[in-house]
N, C-alpha and C positions, 0 to 999 in steps of 0.2 A: 498417392499419385493417381491421377485420373487415367482412365483407360482410353485409348485412341478410338475414335469413331471408325466404324468399318467403311470401306469404300463402297459406294452405291453401285448397283448393277449398271445403271446408265453410264457412270464414269468408267466402269470396266469395259463396257461396249465401245465407248468413244476411244479409250486407250488402245484397245485391240485394233480398231479401224486405223488409228494413227500409226501404230506399229507396222501394220500391213502396207500403208502408203509410204512410210519412211523406208521400208525395205526396198521399194522401187526407186529410191532417189538416184542411185547410180545409173540405172537404165534410162530414167527420164532425163537426167543430165546429159547423157550421151545423145539422146534424141534431140535435145535442144542444140547441142553442138553441131549435129548433122544438119538441122534446119538452118542454123546460122551460116554454115558453110555453103549450103545450097543457095541461100539468098546472096551471099557475097560473090559466089561464082556467077550467078545470073546478073548481078550488077556489073561485074567486070566484063561480061559478054554482051552488054547493052541489050538485054532482053526486053521485050515490050512491057509497057506499064501494067497490063492486065496480069501477066505472069509474075511480075515483081510484087504486085498487090497480093496475089494469092500466096506467094512465098513469105511475104511479110506477115500475113495473117497466120500462116502455119507456124512461123517462129513465135508469134505472140501466144498462140495456144501452147506451144512447147514450153515457153518461159513460164506461163501461168501454171502448168502442171508441175514443173520442177520446183517452182516457188512454194506451191501448196505442199509438196512433199517435204520441203525443208522446214516449213512451219509445223508439219505433222511430226517430223523428227525431233523438233524442239519440244513439243508437247509430250512426245513419247519418252524423251530423256528426263523430263520432270517426273513422270510416273502417274499412275492412276489417281493417286490422292490429290494431285494438283488440280483436277477438274472440280473437286468439291471444296477444297480448303485453300482460300486465297492467301493465307499467311504461308502455308507450306509452298505454294506456287511461287510466291514472291521470294522466299529464301532460296528455292531451287534455281530461280532465274539468275542468281548471283554466282552459281557454280561455273567453272571454266568450260565444261562440256556444253552446257545449255547456252552460255554466252557465245560459244563458237557457232552453234546452230542458229542463234539469233542473228549474228553478224552475216552469216551466209544467206539466210532467208531475206534479210533486209537488203543485202547486195543484189539478190535476184529480183526483188521487188523494184528497186531503183532501176535496174537494167530493163525490166519489162516496161516500166512507165516511160523511161527515156526512149525506148523503141517505139512505144505507142505514139509519142509526140513527134518523133523525127524519122523513124525507120520504115513506116508503112507508107507506101506510095499512095497518094490520094488520086482516085480516078475522077476525071471530069464528069459532071452530070450530063446526061444525054440532052442534046439540043433538039428542039423540034416542038411541034404543037402538043398541047396537053390533050387528054382524051376528049375534051369538049371541042377541040379544033382551034381554039384561040391560043396563040403563043404566050399570052399573058395570064393564063389561068381561066377558070370558069367564069365567063361573063364579065371579066374585068378588062378594061381598056386603059392604056396609060393616060394619065391626066384626067380621066373621067371622075366626076365627083361622087358617083355612087358605085357600089359594087353589088354584084348579084350573088345571093347565097345559093347553095346547091339546090334548094327547092324553087328557084326562079324569082324569089322576091328581091326587090332592091332595097338596100339600106341607105339612109341618108349619109352625106359625106361626113367623114370624121372631123371632129373639132380640131382646129389648128392645121388642117391640111391645106394645100394650095387652093383647092377648089372651094373651100369654105371661107378662107380669109380674104379673098378678093384680090390679092396681089399674087404675082407669079414667083416671088422670091422663095428660095429654098429654106431660109431661116425665118422664124416668126419675128414680127416686129417687137422691139423693146417697148414695154409699157411706158406711157408718158407719166411723168410725175407732176401732179397739180397741187 
């Protein structure tokens, strides 16, 4: 019978870091719940968009932290040998405790991604002139055929743009078949 390979020091260090992070899961989860409640309360009170954006970003950070702790708990449940031995890791992934942590971590990941897509208030970009003084950007005017680069040199009009095609239509002409 072959002797098992010893766990590397790198795997042991990663395991210990994951155990430490997994131990904080309950605390991080309660912080995420508090951040979510603060955001929901602010939404109910019709708080200004800047505050909603800040609270949404706080919830995103809290969800990220608790999700990382759940994945760390999953790796910690597998054990230090799982960092070096892919077969051992794969077998351990089928156990009920590891599957429970996997489901929780993936649920938190989905929740975070859903929040990023729909839960963070988008702030409008500030209107006004650019640092160059032009509302259209540095040296660029609407409809002009050339644009100025930051060093002041002008570039020729882009191929296919309205200024180079000769007509003012928004779509390019269809090629003629001959």
